[in-house]
N, C-alpha and C positions, 0 to 999 in steps of 0.2 A: 583536786581531791573532792570526792563526793561529800555532800553535807550529811549530817546525822540522820535526817529524815530519809534521804535516799538509801543510806546504808541499812536502816531499819526495814525499809520497804523491801530491799533485795534479800535481806536475811529472812524476812517473813515468808517470801515466796520460795526461797531455798528450803526452808523448813517444811512447807506444804509439799514440796516435791519428794520428801522422805516418807510421806504417808502412803498407805496402800492406795492404789489407783481409784477404787470406788469412792474414797473419801475426798479426793481432789475437788470434784464438782460441788459436793456439799459445802466444803470449807470455803471455796472461792465464791460460791453463790452467796453465802452468808456475809462474807467480806464485802462484796460489791453492793449487796442490799444495804449493809450498814453505811458504806461510803455515800450512797445516794440518799441518805436521810435528809440531805440538803441538796438543792439544785446545783448542778454544775460544779461538783466538788473539786475538779482539777482545773477549773476556769477555762475550759475548751472554747468558750464563746468570747473570752476577753483577753486571754494571755497572748501577748505579741508573738511569742515563740510558736504557739499552736496555730495562730492565724497565718503566720508565714509558712508553716509546715503544710497547711491545707493548700495554699496557693502554689507552693512548689510541687506538691503531689499532683494537683490538677494539671499543671503545665507538662508533667511527664506522662500523662495518659495520652495514648495515641489519639489524634483528632479524627475520629470516625464516628459513625452512628452505632449506638448500642441499643439492643432490645431490652436487656436486663442488666441491672447493676446491683451487687450485693455488698453491703458493708458489714463485715463480721466484727463483732465487738464494738458496735456503734455507740454505746453509751446512750446519751440523751439525743443523739442525732445531729450534732453540730456539723460533722463532715458529710453525713448523709444528705442533709439539706443542700449543702454546696454541690454535691454530686448531682442531685436532682436539678439544680439550677443550671449546671454546666451541660447536662444531657437531658433536656426537657422531653425528648421523645422516648426516653427509656423508662421502664418500670424500675424504680429504685426502692430497694428494701434494706432494712437494717435489722440485725439480730444481736441480742446481748443476753448475758446470763442474768442480769439484774432486771426484774420486772418493774421496779420503781423507775429505772432509767427509761425503759420502753414506754411506760405510761407518760413520761414527760416529753416524749418525742412529738406528741400530737398537740 
C-alpha cells in the first residue's frame, strides 16, 4: 500500500492534469523549482534504490558507440553524469524544467 507521501504526490499530479494545458508547464515549473530549493531533494545521489536503478538502466543500453545522449528530466544530473562516464565519446546533455536543478549540474 502506498504511503501517505506517495498518495499526496500522485493526487497533486492528477489535479494538475485537470488544469488547462497552458497552465501545466507553469505549475510544474514552480513545483520543481520549489522542490530544488535544497540540493538533491529525492536523494538521487545516495538512495540505494536510485543507485541500483541507474546501474540496471546502464546495463540495458546496447553496448555500442553513441555520438549524442540526451537525458530528459535530468534534475541535477545524477544519471547524466553516469551516462557520460559510460559513453565517454558521446556528447551528453541533460534538460530539465527546473533552472535550479540545471545550475546544480555543473
